[in-house]
mmCIF file of the C-alpha atoms, coordinates in Angstrom:
data_MODEL
# 
_entry.id   MODEL 
# 
loop_
_atom_site.group_PDB 
_atom_site.id 
_atom_site.type_symbol 
_atom_site.label_atom_id 
_atom_site.label_alt_id 
_atom_site.label_comp_id 
_atom_site.label_asym_id 
_atom_site.label_entity_id 
_atom_site.label_seq_id 
_atom_site.pdbx_PDB_ins_code 
_atom_site.Cartn_x 
_atom_site.Cartn_y 
_atom_site.Cartn_z 
_atom_site.occupancy 
_atom_site.B_iso_or_equiv 
_atom_site.pdbx_formal_charge 
_atom_site.auth_seq_id 
_atom_site.auth_comp_id 
_atom_site.auth_asym_id 
_atom_site.auth_atom_id 
_atom_site.pdbx_PDB_model_num 
ATOM 1  C CA . MET A 1 1  ? 94.655 -207.499 -82.680 1.00 0.00 ? 1  MET A CA 1 
ATOM 2  C CA . ASN A 1 2  ? 95.733 -203.851 -82.666 1.00 0.00 ? 2  ASN A CA 1 
ATOM 3  C CA . LEU A 1 3  ? 93.546 -201.947 -80.038 1.00 0.00 ? 3  LEU A CA 1 
ATOM 4  C CA . SER A 1 4  ? 95.422 -198.716 -80.691 1.00 0.00 ? 4  SER A CA 1 
ATOM 5  C CA . GLU A 1 5  ? 92.687 -198.022 -83.587 1.00 0.00 ? 5  GLU A CA 1 
ATOM 6  C CA . LYS A 1 6  ? 88.958 -196.978 -82.494 1.00 0.00 ? 6  LYS A CA 1 
ATOM 7  C CA . SER A 1 7  ? 87.017 -199.515 -84.593 1.00 0.00 ? 7  SER A CA 1 
ATOM 8  C CA . ILE A 1 8  ? 83.470 -201.512 -84.162 1.00 0.00 ? 8  ILE A CA 1 
ATOM 9  C CA . GLU A 1 9  ? 85.232 -205.072 -84.702 1.00 0.00 ? 9  GLU A CA 1 
ATOM 10 C CA . ASN A 1 10 ? 87.584 -203.502 -81.587 1.00 0.00 ? 10 ASN A CA 1 
ATOM 11 C CA . VAL A 1 11 ? 84.759 -202.646 -79.521 1.00 0.00 ? 11 VAL A CA 1 
ATOM 12 C CA . GLU A 1 12 ? 83.256 -206.279 -80.349 1.00 0.00 ? 12 GLU A CA 1 
ATOM 13 C CA . TYR A 1 13 ? 86.599 -207.811 -79.430 1.00 0.00 ? 13 TYR A CA 1 
ATOM 14 C CA . MET A 1 14 ? 87.102 -205.930 -76.324 1.00 0.00 ? 14 MET A CA 1 
ATOM 15 C CA . ILE A 1 15 ? 83.201 -206.722 -74.817 1.00 0.00 ? 15 ILE A CA 1 
ATOM 16 C CA . GLU A 1 16 ? 83.523 -210.582 -75.584 1.00 0.00 ? 16 GLU A CA 1 
ATOM 17 C CA . GLN A 1 17 ? 86.815 -210.610 -73.980 1.00 0.00 ? 17 GLN A CA 1 
ATOM 18 C CA . ILE A 1 18 ? 85.414 -208.589 -70.963 1.00 0.00 ? 18 ILE A CA 1 
ATOM 19 C CA . LYS A 1 19 ? 82.504 -210.566 -71.061 1.00 0.00 ? 19 LYS A CA 1 
ATOM 20 C CA . GLU A 1 20 ? 84.258 -213.564 -70.809 1.00 0.00 ? 20 GLU A CA 1 
ATOM 21 C CA . LYS A 1 21 ? 86.875 -212.185 -67.416 1.00 0.00 ? 21 LYS A CA 1 
ATOM 22 C CA . LEU A 1 22 ? 83.832 -211.724 -65.819 1.00 0.00 ? 22 LEU A CA 1 
ATOM 23 C CA . LYS A 1 23 ? 82.098 -214.583 -66.892 1.00 0.00 ? 23 LYS A CA 1 
ATOM 24 C CA . VAL A 1 24 ? 78.785 -212.508 -67.117 1.00 0.00 ? 24 VAL A CA 1 
ATOM 25 C CA . LEU A 1 25 ? 75.651 -214.821 -66.523 1.00 0.00 ? 25 LEU A CA 1 
ATOM 26 C CA . ASN A 1 26 ? 73.279 -212.803 -67.983 1.00 0.00 ? 26 ASN A CA 1 
ATOM 27 C CA . LEU A 1 27 ? 75.226 -212.518 -71.757 1.00 0.00 ? 27 LEU A CA 1 
ATOM 28 C CA . GLY A 1 28 ? 72.290 -210.151 -72.791 1.00 0.00 ? 28 GLY A CA 1 
ATOM 29 C CA . ALA A 1 29 ? 73.215 -207.840 -70.954 1.00 0.00 ? 29 ALA A CA 1 
ATOM 30 C CA . ILE A 1 30 ? 76.279 -206.621 -72.284 1.00 0.00 ? 30 ILE A CA 1 
ATOM 31 C CA . LYS A 1 31 ? 76.187 -206.939 -76.353 1.00 0.00 ? 31 LYS A CA 1 
ATOM 32 C CA . PRO A 1 32 ? 78.984 -205.254 -78.617 1.00 0.00 ? 32 PRO A CA 1 
ATOM 33 C CA . SER A 1 33 ? 75.667 -203.570 -80.390 1.00 0.00 ? 33 SER A CA 1 
ATOM 34 C CA . HIS A 1 34 ? 75.583 -202.017 -77.350 1.00 0.00 ? 34 HIS A CA 1 
ATOM 35 C CA . PHE A 1 35 ? 78.623 -199.975 -77.757 1.00 0.00 ? 35 PHE A CA 1 
ATOM 36 C CA . ASP A 1 36 ? 79.748 -197.432 -80.490 1.00 0.00 ? 36 ASP A CA 1 
ATOM 37 C CA . GLU A 1 37 ? 83.705 -195.805 -81.179 1.00 0.00 ? 37 GLU A CA 1 
ATOM 38 C CA . GLU A 1 38 ? 82.541 -192.575 -79.628 1.00 0.00 ? 38 GLU A CA 1 
ATOM 39 C CA . MET A 1 39 ? 83.052 -194.182 -76.194 1.00 0.00 ? 39 MET A CA 1 
ATOM 40 C CA . TYR A 1 40 ? 86.283 -196.391 -77.529 1.00 0.00 ? 40 TYR A CA 1 
ATOM 41 C CA . GLU A 1 41 ? 88.887 -194.751 -74.854 1.00 0.00 ? 41 GLU A CA 1 
ATOM 42 C CA . GLU A 1 42 ? 86.784 -195.422 -71.824 1.00 0.00 ? 42 GLU A CA 1 
ATOM 43 C CA . LEU A 1 43 ? 86.007 -199.156 -73.045 1.00 0.00 ? 43 LEU A CA 1 
ATOM 44 C CA . LYS A 1 44 ? 89.627 -199.385 -73.803 1.00 0.00 ? 44 LYS A CA 1 
ATOM 45 C CA . GLU A 1 45 ? 90.385 -198.449 -69.792 1.00 0.00 ? 45 GLU A CA 1 
ATOM 46 C CA . ILE A 1 46 ? 88.003 -200.891 -68.443 1.00 0.00 ? 46 ILE A CA 1 
ATOM 47 C CA . TYR A 1 47 ? 89.453 -203.242 -71.078 1.00 0.00 ? 47 TYR A CA 1 
ATOM 48 C CA . ASP A 1 48 ? 92.928 -203.137 -69.761 1.00 0.00 ? 48 ASP A CA 1 
ATOM 49 C CA . MET A 1 49 ? 92.100 -203.100 -65.767 1.00 0.00 ? 49 MET A CA 1 
ATOM 50 C CA . VAL A 1 50 ? 89.687 -205.936 -66.122 1.00 0.00 ? 50 VAL A CA 1 
ATOM 51 C CA . LEU A 1 51 ? 92.776 -207.969 -68.130 1.00 0.00 ? 51 LEU A CA 1 
ATOM 52 C CA . ARG A 1 52 ? 95.582 -206.910 -65.503 1.00 0.00 ? 52 ARG A CA 1 
ATOM 53 C CA . LYS A 1 53 ? 93.186 -208.588 -62.853 1.00 0.00 ? 53 LYS A CA 1 
ATOM 54 C CA . ASN A 1 54 ? 93.153 -212.375 -61.935 1.00 0.00 ? 54 ASN A CA 1 
ATOM 55 C CA . SER A 1 55 ? 90.057 -211.948 -60.038 1.00 0.00 ? 55 SER A CA 1 
ATOM 56 C CA . PHE A 1 56 ? 86.948 -209.651 -58.608 1.00 0.00 ? 56 PHE A CA 1 
ATOM 57 C CA . SER A 1 57 ? 85.112 -209.177 -55.562 1.00 0.00 ? 57 SER A CA 1 
ATOM 58 C CA . PRO A 1 58 ? 81.217 -208.940 -56.027 1.00 0.00 ? 58 PRO A CA 1 
ATOM 59 C CA . ASN A 1 59 ? 81.491 -205.294 -55.254 1.00 0.00 ? 59 ASN A CA 1 
ATOM 60 C CA . GLU A 1 60 ? 84.016 -204.663 -58.276 1.00 0.00 ? 60 GLU A CA 1 
ATOM 61 C CA . MET A 1 61 ? 81.923 -206.537 -60.477 1.00 0.00 ? 61 MET A CA 1 
ATOM 62 C CA . GLN A 1 62 ? 78.803 -204.815 -59.596 1.00 0.00 ? 62 GLN A CA 1 
ATOM 63 C CA . ALA A 1 63 ? 80.941 -201.559 -60.282 1.00 0.00 ? 63 ALA A CA 1 
ATOM 64 C CA . LEU A 1 64 ? 82.299 -203.011 -63.902 1.00 0.00 ? 64 LEU A CA 1 
ATOM 65 C CA . VAL A 1 65 ? 78.910 -203.830 -65.043 1.00 0.00 ? 65 VAL A CA 1 
ATOM 66 C CA . GLU A 1 66 ? 77.464 -200.274 -64.022 1.00 0.00 ? 66 GLU A CA 1 
ATOM 67 C CA . GLU A 1 67 ? 80.081 -198.511 -65.691 1.00 0.00 ? 67 GLU A CA 1 
ATOM 68 C CA . LEU A 1 68 ? 79.710 -200.732 -68.796 1.00 0.00 ? 68 LEU A CA 1 
ATOM 69 C CA . GLY A 1 69 ? 76.196 -199.472 -68.965 1.00 0.00 ? 69 GLY A CA 1 
ATOM 70 C CA . SER A 1 70 ? 76.767 -195.916 -68.345 1.00 0.00 ? 70 SER A CA 1 
ATOM 71 C CA . LEU A 1 71 ? 78.692 -196.505 -71.462 1.00 0.00 ? 71 LEU A CA 1 
ATOM 72 C CA . ARG A 1 72 ? 75.963 -197.688 -73.583 1.00 0.00 ? 72 ARG A CA 1 
ATOM 73 C CA . LYS A 1 73 ? 74.647 -195.853 -76.913 1.00 0.00 ? 73 LYS A CA 1 
ATOM 74 C CA . LYS A 1 74 ? 71.865 -193.752 -75.633 1.00 0.00 ? 74 LYS A CA 1 
# 
């Protein structure tokens, strides 16, 4: 998958990968439909960081979820 291109499909892919890596319990809290291409660069940064790390502290997970929340469509 070429994530250098801004597309809805890439947004959906990154969100699903982030959810899987973080083992998000409330899957409804983070849906690909909540995001669009407008925040692509910010979402890509979060995606890259999440995939680099092997584990997350509870504080890191909270911060990531809050950051994703701030990127949601208004």
